[in-house]
C-alpha positions as CSV (number, residue, x, y, z in Angstrom):
1,X,48.2,55.0,-21.9
2,X,50.8,57.3,-23.2
3,X,47.9,59.5,-24.4
4,X,46.2,59.4,-20.9
5,X,49.5,60.4,-19.4
6,X,49.9,63.2,-21.6
7,X,46.5,64.6,-21.0
8,X,47.0,64.3,-17.1
9,X,51.1,66.0,-16.9
10,X,49.1,68.8,-19.1
11,X,46.3,69.0,-17.1
12,X,49.0,69.0,-13.9
13,X,50.0,72.7,-15.3
14,X,47.3,74.2,-14.8
15,X,46.6,73.4,-11.1
16,X,44.6,70.5,-12.6
17,X,45.4,66.8,-10.9
18,X,43.2,64.1,-12.5
19,X,43.8,60.5,-12.4
20,X,41.8,60.2,-15.8
21,X,40.0,62.4,-17.8
22,X,37.0,61.0,-16.6
23,X,37.3,62.2,-13.1
24,X,36.8,66.2,-14.8
25,X,34.0,65.0,-16.4
26,X,32.0,64.2,-13.5
27,X,33.8,67.2,-11.2
28,X,31.2,69.2,-9.8
29,X,34.0,72.2,-9.7
30,X,34.7,74.5,-12.7
31,X,38.0,74.2,-14.2
32,X,37.9,77.2,-17.0
33,X,41.3,77.5,-16.4
34,X,41.6,73.9,-18.8
35,X,39.9,74.8,-21.6
36,X,42.5,76.0,-23.5
37,X,44.5,72.8,-22.2
38,X,41.7,70.6,-23.4
39,X,41.6,72.8,-27.0
40,X,45.2,72.0,-27.5
41,X,44.6,68.7,-27.3
42,X,42.7,68.3,-29.0
43,X,44.2,70.1,-32.1
44,X,47.6,68.0,-31.5
45,X,44.8,64.9,-32.1
46,X,43.7,62.3,-30.1
47,X,44.2,58.6,-31.0
48,X,42.6,57.2,-28.2
49,X,38.7,56.9,-28.4
50,X,38.5,57.1,-25.0
51,X,40.4,59.7,-23.9
52,X,39.2,61.8,-26.9
53,X,35.8,61.2,-25.7
54,X,36.8,62.6,-22.9
55,X,38.1,65.5,-23.8
56,X,35.6,66.5,-25.6
57,X,32.8,65.6,-22.6
58,X,35.4,67.6,-20.8
59,X,34.9,71.0,-22.7
60,X,30.5,71.1,-22.1
61,X,31.7,74.2,-20.3
62,X,29.0,76.9,-20.4
63,X,32.9,79.1,-20.4
64,X,33.8,77.9,-23.4
65,X,30.4,78.7,-24.9
66,X,30.9,80.7,-28.1
67,X,35.0,79.6,-28.1
68,X,34.9,75.9,-29.4
69,X,32.0,75.3,-31.7
70,X,34.1,75.7,-35.1
71,X,36.8,73.1,-33.0
72,X,33.8,71.2,-32.5
73,X,33.0,70.9,-35.7
74,X,36.2,69.9,-37.6
75,X,36.5,67.4,-34.5
76,X,33.0,66.4,-35.9
77,X,34.3,65.8,-39.4
78,X,37.4,64.1,-38.7
79,X,36.0,61.5,-36.8
80,X,35.2,57.9,-38.9
81,X,30.7,58.1,-39.7
82,X,30.5,54.9,-38.6
83,X,31.9,56.2,-35.0
84,X,28.4,57.4,-34.0
85,X,28.8,58.0,-30.6
86,X,31.8,59.7,-30.6
87,X,30.2,61.9,-33.0
88,X,26.9,62.0,-30.8
89,X,29.2,62.8,-28.3
90,X,30.9,65.8,-30.1
91,X,27.2,67.4,-30.5
92,X,26.7,66.9,-26.6
93,X,29.0,69.2,-26.2
94,X,27.8,71.5,-28.9
95,X,24.5,71.7,-26.9
96,X,26.6,73.1,-24.1
97,X,28.7,75.5,-26.2
98,X,26.6,76.6,-29.2
99,X,26.6,80.2,-30.5
100,X,25.6,81.9,-33.1
101,X,28.5,81.8,-35.4
102,X,28.0,78.2,-35.4
103,X,24.2,77.6,-36.1
104,X,24.7,77.3,-40.2
105,X,27.6,74.7,-39.1
106,X,24.8,72.7,-37.2
107,X,22.6,73.0,-39.8
108,X,24.7,71.4,-42.2
109,X,25.1,68.3,-39.8
110,X,21.6,68.3,-38.7
111,X,20.2,68.5,-42.3
112,X,23.0,65.6,-43.9
113,X,21.1,62.0,-43.2
114,X,24.1,60.5,-43.7
115,X,25.1,61.4,-40.0
116,X,22.6,59.6,-38.8
117,X,21.5,59.6,-35.0
118,X,24.9,61.7,-34.5
119,X,22.7,64.6,-35.2
120,X,20.4,64.6,-32.4
121,X,22.3,66.5,-30.1
122,X,23.3,69.2,-32.7
123,X,19.2,69.5,-33.5
124,X,18.9,69.4,-29.4
125,X,21.8,72.0,-29.8
126,X,19.9,74.6,-32.1
127,X,17.1,75.4,-29.1
128,X,19.7,77.2,-27.9
129,X,20.3,79.8,-30.7
130,X,16.9,82.2,-30.6
131,X,17.0,82.9,-34.3
132,X,14.3,82.3,-37.9
133,X,17.4,79.7,-39.3
134,X,17.7,77.3,-36.4
135,X,13.6,77.1,-35.8
136,X,13.3,77.3,-39.7
137,X,15.8,73.6,-39.8
138,X,14.0,72.6,-36.9
139,X,10.9,72.6,-38.3
140,X,12.3,71.1,-41.7
141,X,13.3,67.7,-39.9
142,X,10.2,67.2,-37.9
143,X,9.6,64.6,-40.0
144,X,13.1,63.0,-39.4
145,X,12.0,59.8,-36.7
146,X,15.3,59.7,-36.2
147,X,15.8,63.5,-34.5
148,X,12.3,64.2,-34.5
149,X,12.3,64.2,-30.6
150,X,15.1,66.5,-30.1
151,X,13.5,68.5,-32.9
152,X,10.5,68.8,-30.9
153,X,12.8,69.6,-27.2
154,X,14.3,72.0,-29.4
155,X,11.2,74.1,-30.6
156,X,9.5,73.8,-27.3
157,X,12.3,75.7,-25.7
158,X,12.4,78.3,-29.0
159,X,8.7,78.4,-28.0
160,X,8.6,78.0,-31.3
161,X,4.9,79.8,-32.7
162,X,6.3,78.7,-36.5
163,X,5.7,75.5,-35.6
164,X,3.0,74.8,-33.8
165,X,0.6,73.0,-36.2
166,X,2.6,70.8,-37.5
167,X,4.2,69.9,-33.4
168,X,0.2,69.8,-33.4
169,X,0.1,67.5,-36.5
170,X,2.9,64.8,-34.2
171,X,0.6,64.3,-31.2
172,X,-1.0,61.5,-33.4
173,X,2.5,60.2,-34.7
174,X,2.7,56.2,-34.2
175,X,6.0,56.8,-32.6
176,X,5.1,57.3,-28.7
177,X,8.3,59.1,-28.1
178,X,7.3,61.7,-31.0
179,X,4.2,61.9,-29.9
180,X,5.3,62.5,-25.9
181,X,7.8,65.2,-27.1
182,X,5.2,66.9,-29.7
183,X,2.6,67.5,-26.7
184,X,5.7,68.8,-24.2
185,X,6.8,70.8,-26.9
186,X,2.8,72.3,-27.2
187,X,3.1,73.2,-23.5
188,X,6.2,74.7,-23.5
189,X,5.1,76.5,-26.5
190,X,1.8,77.8,-25.2
């Protein structure tokens, strides 16, 4: 409760009145003035998992694009590997804020299978950074069923002609989700 109060108090100093960090997460009003406050809170360290998750989710703002990628990568590695959901949440925020500067670090995360399902949203994030590097990394993970659907969606966003043949093969995949995402990606690629 003490950390929650610190978050509420810190945000009130920039004119944001909330009762809980999730009030901010669920808000449909923009709150770019909260970004430096949330970054500072995350850097200081938040031990309560719910509050930490809330702050990470609250940073999923287009205004934070290109500003907090390295902070999120650092946060990802601070989270114990058995807390896949919180690590996945970091990837979910990265999907909104990724920039070219973050691509190498994101590729490292998705290439490491020990990161498990927490890699899913990081793979999807690469679909927001059109580059040969992003495209190649996504193609390399298409054989990994744990994140293939997210890689397929990202390749569809990139309209990856380079991946077309591999994606075509996946339209016959035994897993229905992989098959469905492969077909959707092919439609986007054209």
